[in-house]
C-alpha positions in Angstrom: -6.0 68.1 -5.9 -6.7 69.6 -2.1 -10.1 70.8 -1.4 -10.6 74.7 -1.7 -13.3 75.1 0.4 -11.4 75.7 3.6 -9.6 78.7 2.0 -12.9 79.8 0.5 -15.0 80.1 3.7 -11.8 81.9 5.3 -11.8 84.4 2.9 -15.7 84.9 2.7 -15.8 84.6 6.3 -13.0 87.3 6.6 -14.2 89.9 4.3 -17.9 89.7 6.1 -15.9 90.5 9.2 -14.0 93.6 7.9 -17.0 95.0 6.8 -18.5 94.5 10.4 -15.4 95.7 11.9 -15.8 99.0 9.1 -19.7 99.4 10.9 -18.2 99.0 14.4 -15.6 102.0 13.3 -18.4 103.8 11.9 -20.4 103.7 14.6 -23.8 102.2 13.2 -24.7 98.4 13.3 -23.7 96.2 10.3 -27.4 96.4 9.3 -27.9 99.8 9.0 -24.5 100.1 7.3 -25.7 97.2 4.5 -29.2 98.9 4.1 -27.4 102.6 3.7 -25.1 100.8 1.5 -28.0 99.2 -1.1 -29.8 102.6 -0.7 -26.9 104.7 -1.7 -25.6 102.8 -4.2 -29.9 103.0 -5.8 -29.5 106.6 -5.6 -30.8 107.1 -2.1 -33.7 105.4 -2.4 -35.0 101.8 -3.5 -38.0 99.4 -2.9 -38.2 98.0 0.7 -38.7 94.2 -0.8 -35.1 94.9 -2.6 -33.5 95.7 0.8 -34.3 91.6 1.5 -32.4 90.6 -1.4 -29.7 92.7 -2.1 -28.6 92.7 1.5 -29.2 89.1 2.7 -31.0 89.7 5.2 -34.4 88.5 6.7 -37.1 90.8 6.0 -37.7 90.7 10.0 -33.9 92.3 10.6 -34.5 94.5 7.5 -37.6 96.0 8.9 -36.8 96.1 12.5 -33.5 98.2 11.2 -35.6 100.5 8.9 -38.4 100.6 12.0 -35.2 102.1 14.2 -33.8 103.9 11.5 -37.1 106.1 10.4 -37.0 106.9 14.5 -33.3 108.6 14.1 -34.9 110.4 10.8 -32.3 108.9 8.7 -35.2 107.2 6.4 -38.8 107.7 5.0 -41.2 105.5 3.6 -43.7 106.5 0.5 -46.0 104.2 -1.4 -44.3 103.0 -4.3 -45.4 100.7 -7.8 -48.2 98.4 -6.8 -47.6 97.2 -2.9 -44.3 98.4 -3.2 -42.9 100.7 0.0 -39.9 103.0 -1.2 -37.3 103.8 1.0 -35.8 107.2 1.2 -33.0 109.0 2.8 -34.0 112.1 4.8 -31.3 115.1 4.4 -29.5 113.2 7.8 -29.9 109.7 6.4 -28.1 111.4 3.2 -25.0 112.9 5.5 -24.9 109.6 7.5 -24.5 107.2 4.2 -22.2 109.4 2.6 -20.3 109.2 6.0 -20.3 105.4 6.1 -21.4 103.3 3.2 -19.9 106.2 0.9 -16.5 105.6 2.7 -16.8 101.6 2.0 -17.8 102.5 -1.2 -14.9 104.6 -1.7 -12.8 101.9 -0.5 -13.8 99.3 -2.9 -13.6 101.8 -5.9 -9.9 102.3 -5.0 -9.3 98.7 -4.7 -10.9 98.0 -8.1 -9.3 100.7 -9.8 -5.9 99.5 -9.3 -7.4 96.1 -11.3 -7.0 95.9 -14.8 -10.3 95.6 -16.7 -9.6 91.7 -17.4 -8.7 91.2 -14.0 -12.0 92.6 -12.7 -14.1 90.8 -15.8 -12.7 87.4 -14.6 -13.1 88.1 -10.6 -16.8 89.1 -11.6 -17.4 86.4 -13.9 -15.9 83.6 -11.6 -18.0 84.9 -8.4 -21.3 85.0 -11.2 -20.3 81.2 -12.2 -19.7 80.0 -8.6 -23.1 82.0 -7.4 -25.2 80.4 -10.6 -23.9 77.1 -9.7 -24.5 77.2 -6.3 -28.0 78.0 -6.7 -29.1 75.6 -9.4 -27.4 73.0 -6.7 -29.1 74.3 -3.8 -32.4 74.5 -5.7 -32.1 70.7 -6.2 -31.4 69.7 -2.5 
């Protein structure tokens, strides 16, 4: 059997590129889009530390973007539980999130709405399996 890696990498990089293209069309950086996306699906706020994990973006890049977004009046920071810092959308941030990340989420929801429940579960199941097995093997490197 021929390796599926080239097609997998092509699919993965194309999808990443489409998110970057969407950010450009929506006049924000791809980092801002990812941050707004995570905060929006979190109900308008989230712990700053969860942004690193859920966006896959480095701590320094997230912190730099949050600083810029705070200066633009898009997000606020407040003390959370323990050492956590909560990131909250301001009114301006909520509006921007709805008009950017919200539009991307709507596109994703429209696509998944066309799939059967079985197709959605199969998609998630294969992706979870790949992620889990890949993580285990990376730990063993």
